[in-house]
N, C-alpha and C positions, 0 to 999 in steps of 0.2 A: 403301424410302421408302412403299410402300403401306400399311405400318403406321402412318406418320404421318397418312396420309389417314383411315385407319379411326379413329385415336385422336382426331383433330380432329372427325370426324363423330360419334362415340359421345360425346365430351365435350359437344358441342352439343346432342345428343339428351338426354343425362343432365340437363343444365341445364334444358331445357324440362320434363322429366318432373318434376324436383324443385320447380320453381317451380308447375307445376300442381297437384302434391301438396300443396305448402304453402298454396296458395291455397284448394284444395278442403277441407283439414282445418280451416283458418282459419274459412272461411264456415261449413262444417258444424258446427264447435263453437260458433261465434257464434250461429247460428240455434237450435241446441239449447238454449243458455243463456238465449236469448230466449224460447223456448217454455216452458221450465221456470219462468222468472221469471213468465210470465203465468199459468201454472197456479197457481203458489204465491200470486200476488196474489188469484186467484179464490178459492182455498181460504180464504186469510185473510178475505176479506170475508164469505163464507159462514159461515166459523167464527164470526165475531163475532155474526152474525144468529142461528146456532143456539144459540151460548152464552147469549144473552139469553132465548131461548125456553125452553130447556131447564133454565135454573137453578132455576126454581120447581118444576118437576115433579121434578127430581132430589131437592130438600129435601122435597117431599111424601112421598117413598118409596112412590109408587104405581107399582110396575114396569110393570105392564100399560099403564097410560097413557103411561108414559115410552117403552116399546117402541112404542107406536102412533105416537106423536109423531115418534120416530126414523125410522121407516118413511116417514111422510108427508113430513117435511123432507128426506129423502134423495131422494125423488121430485121434490120441488120443485127442489132444488139440483143434481140429476144427479151427486150424490156418495155415496160409502159413508160412513155414520156410525156410530161406536162411541163408547159411553159407559161410562167405566171409573172404579171406585172407587179410592181412594188405595192400597189393598193390592194393586191390579192385576187384581182380579175384573172381568169384563166383565159390566155390567148389561143393556146393549142393544146390538144391532148391527142394521143395515139389511139385510145379506145373509145372515148365518147365525144360527142358534139360539145365543143368548148363553150359555145353560146348557152348551152343548157345547164352547164355545171355550176355549182355553188362557189361563192367567193372562198378562196383558199388563204386568206390572209392569217386566220386563227389556227392553221395547222402547225404543230410544234417545230417540224423540220423547216417549214418555210419562215418561221419567227427566227430561227437560228440563221438561216441563209440571208435574210434581209439584214442582219447585222454583219454580214461579210465573211461568216463562217460556214463549215459544212455542217449541215443539219442531218440528223438521222433518227428514224423512229420505226417502230413495229407495231401495227395495230390492224384492226379489221377495217376493211375497205367497204363502205355502204355502197359504192358505185359497182364494184366487181363481185361483192358478196363473198370474199375470202380474205384470209389474213395475209398482210403484204409487209415487205420491208421497203421503206422509202428512204431515198437519199436525195438531198437538195444542195445545189451549188449556187452561189451568187453569180449573176452576169454583171461584170463591172465594166465601167468606162472611167478611165483614170482611177480615182480612188472612191468613186460612187457607185452604189449598187443600182442598176437600171432594170434588174429583172431577176427571175429565179428559174433555173432549170431542175426539174425534179424527176428522177428515175425510180421505178419501182419493180419489184420482182414478187411473185407470190411465193409463199413458204411451204405450198403443198409437197413439194419434192422432199424438203427437209422433214417435214412431219411424217411423211411415209417411210423415210429411212430410219427415223428414230422410233417409229412404231414397230418396225421390223426387228430392230435391235432390242427393244423391250420384250417383244415376244420370244426372241432367243433367250433372254435373261430369265424370263419367267419359267420356260421349259427346263433350262439348266438348274433353276432353284428347286422345281419340283422334283427333279431327279436327285439333287442333293438332299432334299428334305426326306425322301423315301429311304435313302442310305442312312441318313441321321437318325431316322426313327428305329431302325434295326439295332444300330451301334448304340444308341441312347439307352434303348430299354436294357440291353444286357449289362451295359456300364452302371446303370442306375441300380440294377439288381445286385451286382457284385458289391457295391458300397452298402446297400441297405441290409443284407443279410447279417454281417457282424454288429451293425447297429441295433438290430432287432434283439439281438443276444444281449447287448450292454443295456438296452432300455429295461429288459426283463430283470436284470441284475440290479439296476437302479430302483425299480419298483420293490423288489425284495428288500433293499436296503431302507427304503422309505417305511417298510412295514416291521423293520426290525431284524430281518432275516439276512444275516451276514454270510454270504456263500462266495467262495473265490470263483472268479471268472477265469475261463481257460483262454490263455493268449495264443492265437493261431499264427500270427505272423509278426514280423519287426517292423512293418511300416507304421504310418501314423495312427491307423485304426488300432493296430496291435498295441502301440504305446498308450492309446487312450484307454485300452482295456486294463493294461497294467496300472495306469494312473487310478483307474476305478478301484482296483483292489486295494491300492494303498490308501486312498480316500476312505474306503469301508473300514480299515484298520484305524485310521485316524479318528474317524467318527465315533467308533467304540470307545476309544481313549477318552475323547472330549466329552462324551456323555457321562462316562464315570466320574470325570473331574467336576463337571457342572452339577451333577446330582450332589457330590459332596459338599460343594461351595454353597449350593442352595440350601441345603439342610443347615450348614452353619449360619447362613445369613437369617434364615427364618428363627433360629434359636436366639440370635442377637436381637433382632427386631421385636421378637415376643417379649424380651426382657426389659425393653427400653420404656421409660416413663414418657417419653415424648411420642406424639403421634406421628407416624410416617405413612405417607400414600405416594405410590409410583403409578405414573401413566405413561403411555407411549406417546410417539409424536403425533398420533391421530387423536389423542385424548382418550384412549381406552384404559381403564384401570388394570394394572397388572398386579399391585400388591398393596395390602392394607393391614398394618399391624393391629394387635388387639386394643392399644391406646387409641389410634385413629378410629377404630370401630366405635368406641365409647364416645370420642369427641364429635364424630359426624352422625352418630346414630344409625350406622350401616352395618351390613353383614358382609365380611369379605367373600364368604362362599356365594352369596347372590349377586353381588355387584361386579366380581372380577370378570373381566372381559367386556364390560358395558362401558359406554361413554360416560365420562364423569358428570356431564351436563344432564344426562338422562335421569341420574339417580340422586343429584344433589341440587338444591335450590338456593345454595349460598353464592349470590351472583358475585361477591368479591373474590371468593376462591376460585371461582371458573374463570373470572377475568384475569387473575394472577396466573394461572397455568397457561391460559391462551397467550398471554403477554410474553412469558418465558419460552414458550414454544416458538413464538414469532421472532423474537429478538435473540434468544441464546444467551441472554444475560441473567444473572441473579437478581431476583426481585423479592422483597418482603412488604407485608401489609399486617395491620392489626385488625381483628375481628372480634365480635362479640357472639359467644355460642350460649344458647339456652340449655345448659345441662341441668341436673337437678337443681343447681343454683348457677346464677350467671357468671361466666368466666370470660375474661379477656385473653385472647391469645395471639401470639405472633406467628405468623406463617411465613416461613422462609422457603422459596422456591429456587432450584438450582437445576439448570440443563444437564441432562445425561449425554456426554459427547461420545461419539464412535471414534475409531482410529482415524477417520478422515476429518475430525473435528466438526462432523456433521451433528446436529441436534436430533438424537434419537428418542428423547422423551424427557420427562421432568420428575424430580423427587421433591416432596413438600414435606417439611419438618414443622410440626406445631409445638411451640414453647408456651407454657402457661404463665402469663405476665400479670395475672390479676392483682397480686400483692404489690408489684411495682406500680400500676396504675393506682391503687389506693394511696400509696405514699405521694405520687404526684399530685393528686387531688388534694391531699393536705397541704401540700406546698403552695398550690394555687389559692386555696382558702386563706392562707397566711398573707401571700403577697397581695390579695385583694384589699387588705387594710391600708396599703400604701399606694399613693399616686401622685405623679408630679403635677397633675392638673389642679391640685388644691393650691398651688402657688398663684395661679392667675387671679382668682377672686380676692385671695388675701392681699396681693400686691395693690389691686384696684381699691379695695377698702382702706389699706394704709394710706394710699395717695389721697383720697378724699378726706380721711381723718386729719392728715396733715395740713390740708388746705383749710379745713375748718379751724384748726388750732392756730393757723397764721392769721386769722381775722375774719375769714368768710362766714364764721358763725353769726357774726353780727348782721350779716344780710339775710335776713329772714327768708327771703324768696330763694336764694341760691341755696342757703343751708338745709331749706326743707327738700330742694331737689337733690343735693348731695346726700341727705340722709336716706331718701328713697332709694337712691342707687346703692348706698351702702346696705340697705335692708335686702335689695335685690341680690346683691353679691352674697349677703349672709345666706339667704334662702338657697342661692346656688351652690354654696359650700355644703349645705345640708344635702342637696340634691347629688353633689359629687360623691358624698359618702355613700349614699344609697346606691349610686351608680356603680361605685367599686364592688358592691354586694351583687348588682346586677349582672356584673362582668362574669361572675361564676355562672349566673343563669344562662347567659350567652353561651358559654362553653358547653354547658350541659344541654343546650338547645331549648330552655324553658323561658326565655326572656319574654315578658308581656309587651305588646306594642299598642298604644293609644293613637290610632289615625283619626285626624280630622282636617277639614278643608281649611288651609291657611293662605293669606295673601302673603306672597313672598316678598314683595317691597316693604311692607310693615315690619316683617320679621328682620329683614337685612338692616333697615334702618335703625331699629332698636339695637340691634347687636353693634352696629357702627358707633351709636352713640354711647354706649358703654365703654368704648375703647378710646373716646376723644381725648381725654387727659394725658393717656399714656402715649398716644401718637403725637400729641403737641409737644411733649417734653423731649422727643427726638426729632422734632421739626419734620415729622413724616406727613406726607399728603395721602389722605384716603379718598380715592376716587370710586364712586359708585356709577357704573355705567347705567345708561337708561334702562329701567325695568319697568315694564308696563304695570298700570295700577291694577289691572284685572288679572294678572298672572298669578294663578292659584294651583296649589298641589295638595294631594292627601299625604299628609305626613304626621309623624310624631313630633309635635312642635318642640317639646323640651329636649328631645334627643337631637333634632335638627339644629337647635340653638347651641346645644353643647358641641356639636361637630364643627359648625362654622365659627364658634368661639375659639376652638382649639387652633382651626387654621389661621384665623386672624391674629390669635396671639403668637404663633410660630412666625407669621410673616413679619409682625412687629418686632419680634426679637432679632431675626436674622436679616433685617433690612438696615442698612446703615442710616445714620442721621441724614436728613435731606432726602431720603429716598421716597418712592411712591408704591403704595399698595392699591390694587384695583379689585372690585368685586363686580362680577356680572351674573345675571341669571337669563337664559335663553330657553325657549322651547324647540325642541328637535323631534318632530313627528309626535309620538305619544310619550315622550319623556322631557324632563327639564333638567338642563345642566346648569349647575352653579359652580362658578370658578373664583378662586382667589389666587391672585398672582402678585408678585412683588419683584422688586428691582435688586433683591439680595443676591448673594453669590449662589445660591441654590444648595441642594443635597448632593454630596459626593456620590458618585456612581456606585462605589462599594457599599454604601449604606442603603441603596434603593430597596434591595430585596427584604430589608428589615423594617420598612415603613409600618406594615400591617402586623407585626408582631405585638404580643400583648405588652 
């Protein structure tokens, strides 16, 4: 508590010091500005007088007479006077030999005067070795500037006066600080004494010792003591209510078949019911208070909790747990919102959906026996058979060619049936792949030839863009042929008669892009998300 006394004490002293410094700086700055303005006014009046006197002598080009007048006027006005030509050369100076002085064209006040205005600046004089105020007036003939008269006064007197004022301010500040030290100490102590008593009472409350605090006065500190007493009573009531509610909640959670885990906003485990202990293989007694990712290596669940904490939205995922036997669980995470709608934690509920997944698997196996892709080879076979029946069978060369194509499509039908079975393997992650190096041009030409008759019936043009002969890729030829056939079949179906279909294959860095495009109406936007559904 002594720290509070000293904080109050030093705060009081710092405020006094800041006030004194601000007043001192303001007064010093104001006085300096005032003295500078007086000097500027004096220089302006003298400059007007000197300008009138020196104009004629400047025009007469009598340098000796000009320099004599400059020295005389400098003595009368108690200023330094310099006469400067438009090119910056010094014609006369009251303090130095003008012939030995530097060119003054680049002096800021001279620059302004050469523009026909009054120039003024304050800077250190390298000639006189002290800080000076300069004021320059243009010498005009008609509307032309024929020269510059510059007057200067040292600021030594102003600086001395300001230094004296600052010394007086510092003396007054030290006296005020001494008085503030005494007043501040006793004021801080009077505030700190009742605060020490309240701090002791608060520590007792934290330890579960509820003792009424004596209220000494009716001021704010006395009101604070009364509020502390009321808070103590309220805490006792709240603790009783919370304890009863917690016991009821634990009884409910223990009887639930679903697993429940609760974490706070930092990811620390607050609660784990018995079902969750079995599901996660954890002990509530050992993991409570620890971070979820410290005790659990289930990355999906950890990501679910982190995402819910970050977004404040309900999220759900499916996970596989290796219990005595494998189970599929649905984990539903929901944020715990405080009164201010802030996310203060997450509750995760686990539902066993193993049976539901088994039923879904049966449904997929049944659907695997049907596919719209069966229609493409059947249509092609039908077309060639009709062609043969219409007389092409008498053409031995073409009939043999057609029969080979029919044989290919028959084999493809067999492959499609097998593919439907493989689809189930894809969904279970067990699809075998047979990669080999294939020339893409030959593959694409072969697929295009199999669609020749179908395209000709709709008067559709199939354009194969230039594909390098040596363009090769490691692919499963059969599966790639199936994919491209599907794309070409869809393009054929949805491109109007007389339309055009294009196939291209290009290499992009370490990948090869194969594109099938057509002039059809395209897929409606609302159906795009369903393209890759089974």
